[in-house]
N, C-alpha and C positions, 0 to 999 in steps of 0.2 A: 359377040356375046363375052369374049376375054377383055375386051375393052370395058364393056359394062362392069365387069367384077372387079378389074383393077381400080377403076374410077370409084366404085362403090367403097374399096378398102381404104383409099386414100382418105376419103371423106370421112369414114368411120374414125381413123387415127386422128385425123384433126381435130373431131369433137371431142373425143376421150381427152387428147392433150389440152383442148381448151376448158374442158370441164375440171380436170384434175389440179391445174395452177391455182385457181382461185380457192380451192378447198384447201390445198396446202398452206396457202397464204394465211388464211383464215385459221388454221389450226395453231400456226405461229403466233398470230395475234392473241389468240385467247391462252397459249402459254404465257406469253408476256404481260396479258392483263392479270394472271393468277400469281405472279411473283409478290412475295411479300413485301411489302413497302413502309417507308416511315417519312414523317416531314422533320428535317433538320429544325432543332429548337435550341434555345439558350437555356442553361440551368447551372446550378452550383456543381461544381466537380471537386470531389474531394478523394485524396489518396490517404489510405489510413492503414494500420497494422493492428493485429491482435497479439498481446502479449498474456502470458499465463503467470500469475503470481499468488501470493499467499497473504493473509492476513496476520499482521506481527503487533508486538505489543511496542510501544515507543520507549526511547531510554527512559528509566526511570519508572515505568508504568507497571513493571512487574517486580516485586521485591520479597525476597525471601527472609523472613523473620525466623531469629533464632535465640538463644539464650547465652548470656555471658557468664552465667553460674551454672554448676553442677548441682545435681539434687532430684528431688522426686516430683513429678508432676502432680500436684495436688488437685488441680482444678482445669479442666479444658472447657472453654466457654463457646467455641466456634465450630462448625461443620463445614464441608464443602460447598458452595453455592451461598453460603450466609454473606450479606451486604455489612461491611463495617466501616467505622469513620475512623477518622485519624484520632488517636488517643485511646481508643477502646481498649479494654482489657482481654486480650484473645486467651491466655493462660496465666497460670499461678503457680509457682513453687513452692514446697514447703518452707515457711520461713522462720520456723521455730527457732532455730541456731541464730540466725542473723537478728531476731528481734532481742533474743537473750543479750548479744553482744551490745546492741543498742542500749539495753538497759544498764548494763555493767558500766560501759562508758558514761552515760549519763550520771550515775551515782559517782564516778571517779571525778566527773567534772564539778560535780556540787561540792566534793571534799577538797578539790585543787581552788575552787573558788573561795571556799571558808579560809584555806591556808593563805590565800593571797589577801583576803581582807584584814586577816590578824597580822601579816608582814606589815601591810600598811600602816595599820594602828601602832604597831611598835616603831616602826620608823619616825611616825608623828610624835610620840611621847619622847624618843631619845632627841628629836631636834628641839622640843620645849626646854628639855634639860640644858641644853646647849653647853656651855665649859663645864657644868658640874659632872659630865661623864668624860671618859677617855675619847679621844677621836676615833680610835680605831674601831670602838663599840658602835658608832655611829655609821662608820662606813660598812661594818658587817651587816647592819639593819637594812642599809640601802641595798648591799648585794643580796640578801635573803629575799627582798621583795621582787628583784628582778628575776631571781630564780622561780619564785613562785608564779610570777606572771608568766613566765617561759613555760612553765607546767600546765597552765589553765589553757595557753595556746596550742600545746601539744594535744592534750587531751580533747579540746575542742576540735582540732582537725580530725583527730582519730573518730571521734563521733560523727563528723561529718562524711567521713568515709563510710563509717558502717551504716548511716542512714541512705547513703547512695547505693550502697550494694544491697542493702535491703528492698530498697525500691526497683534493683534488677530482677528480684523475684515474681515482679508482676511483667508479663510480657505483653507490650501494649502495640496496637498497629500505629506504624509510622507514616502510612498514607491511608488514604480512604480508597475502597474498591471492593473486590469480591473475592471470598476464599477459593482459590484455585486447587490447593491441595494441603492435606494435614498429614504430616509425617510422623505423629507421635500421638500416644494415647494417654488417659488418666491412669496415674499409677506407675509409670514407667519412670525408670532413673535415667538422666541424662547425665554425660560428662562432657563437659566443657573444656577443651584443650586449646591449641592454637586457632581453631576455627569454631565459631560458634555452630552448635547444631541446629538445623532448620526444624522450627515448629511448624509452620505454615508458609504459604505461599499466596500473595495477595496481588490481583491484578486489577488495574483501573481500566474497565471496559470502556471508559469514555476516551481514553487515550490509545488509540489504535491507528495504525497505519497500513498501508498496502506496499507489499516489495514484489516488483514485477520483473521478470527477466526479458530484457531486450535484446533481438540480435544485433550483431555489431555492424549489419547493413543498413540498420534504421537509427542506429543510437545517435548519429549525426544530426538527424533532424528532430531530436527530443532535446528540450530546454528546460530549465527551471522556470517557474511559474506558468508553464504550459497547462491548459485546462485538458481533462480527459474525462472519460467515462469508463465504469467498470460494473460488471455482473458476476455477483456471489452465487456460485453453483447451489449453494443451500437455499437460494430464494430466486428460483427461476422467474424470469419475467420482469425482475426489478433491476432497473439501471440507476446507477447511484453517480454522482458527480466527485471529480476530485481534482487536485491541483499537484504537479511534480513539484517536490520542495528539495530533491537533492539526486544527483547521479555518482555512485561509487566508481571512482577514477580506476579501481582494479577491476578487471575482468573476472569471470568465473567461467570455467569450462563444464558445459552440461550437455551430456551425451555427443562429446566431441564437436560440440558448436560452442563459439565464442559469445557470450552473454555480458551485459552488463546490467547490474542491479540499480533500479530507479525506484526512489521511496516515493509515495504517492500520500498526501494528507486527505482524508475523508471529508469532503465539505458537507455533506449532508447525508446522513444515514438513514433516513426517512423512518424513523422508529423501528428500525430491523434490530434484531438482536443478534449483532455480528460479533463472533468469537475469533481469538487467536487460531492460526492454522487452518482456517478456511481457504479454499480455493477460489480465485476469482481469474476473470478474464478481461483485460485492460485494452480498450480502443484508444489508439494513439491516432491523433490527426496528423499526418506527416507534411501534407500540402493542401492549399483549399484555394480556389479560385472560383469567383461568384460571376454570374451572368457570362458565361464562356458559351459557345457554340461547339457541342458535342456529339459523338454518335457512338453506337456501341461498336464494340471491337469487331463484332460479326459483320458488320456492315462495311468494313475496310478492307480493300483487296491491295496486294501487294504484288509485284512483278517486276523483275528486272532493276531491283532497288527504287522503284518508282510506287509510291503511295496513290491508290485513285479510288473512287468511288462510281457508282453506276447511277446517273441522274437521269430523270425523265426530262425530255426535251419536245414538248408537243406529244405525238404519238409515238416517238422513239425513245431509246434508252441509250445513252451514251456515256462512254468513259470520260472523267475529269479528274486530273491530277490535284491533289489536295497536300497542303503543308500541315504536319502534325505540331501540337504544343504539348502540353501537360497530359500524361497517359496514366491510367490506373487500371487494374485488372479486368474492369467491365467496360470502360469507354475511354475514348481519346479526344482530346480538343483539337477543333479544325481552325488553325489560324488562317488560312486563305484557301481559296478554291471552291468554296461552298457558302451558301447564303442561307439564312434561317428562312424557314418556310418551303424550301426546295425539297421535291420528293426523291428519295434514293431507295434503291434497292436494301432491304435490312439484312438479308441472308445470302452471303457471298457463296455458300455451297448451292442454293437455290439458282443463283445466277451461272454457276458453273455448269449444273446440270441443264440449264436451258441452252447454253451455247452447244453443248455436247448433242443435245436433240436435234437442234438447228442444223449442226452438220452431220447427223446421220441422214437427216431429210434431203 
């Protein structure tokens, strides 16, 4: 009887062991099949950085217009936002005093001209008399003509100066653009001293540029002529093209970070009403490779200074050492060790979890 019980127990243990082994193998196989995978493929790999910047006026695109004369503002013709062309009259000063001076000098010029004509005629008569008059009288006539001629030139110069000054009473636009600010009102009295008081500020909105602040770690890969794209915060979803035109040699410290100012010309504003001081985000392509084999960073494993991936080999997964090339925050280039089309585990955390589960079993 005891022999029968022992034999039965041994047979039962063998059956359980035989039944359990295939089940555990099946579980492992299913776990391996559930691993996230991807096929290695070729694509364009781009390493870029984003810099914050602002819209600025180009040199000469923003002009402060003032007055060279003191006086009362008799007329103000513009308001903020008005568009003006070069030569348009922005404002006018009370010009009555200057007009009166021009009239006085004009009369003086007529008088001086008449005196000059009389001196010319007198000299002509004396020259006709010849030896009949004293020589000193002829010389006096010649000297008198020169004096009258000089007087005419002097009055004419004064008149020209007065006419120019009269023209200063009209404040004209030196450039075409949009009125950005008006700092005086009609009827106010202005006093021009060493610096001309500002009447209005004109900005040419067609002459704008981007000033971007690039970190010192990336500035070495930015060059003049480089194409960039940027987004204006005021126009979400619109991406505009630009070209780097200058890099300031002197650094600027922003929040204890060394930055360099990069000037970008706006290639096409796409009919957007861009204004100075708007905030932009500029995308700089620092490095780019086309048709390279790359994988997501999350599919790359590293252990003991060795980079490797998990590659499917038939029904099994095997580690394979790879050599890396260009790297971006999202992807890495595989120079050797992997071929396009091969299937690899795409999530290293899932693979580590799979190994831990297999060890526990």
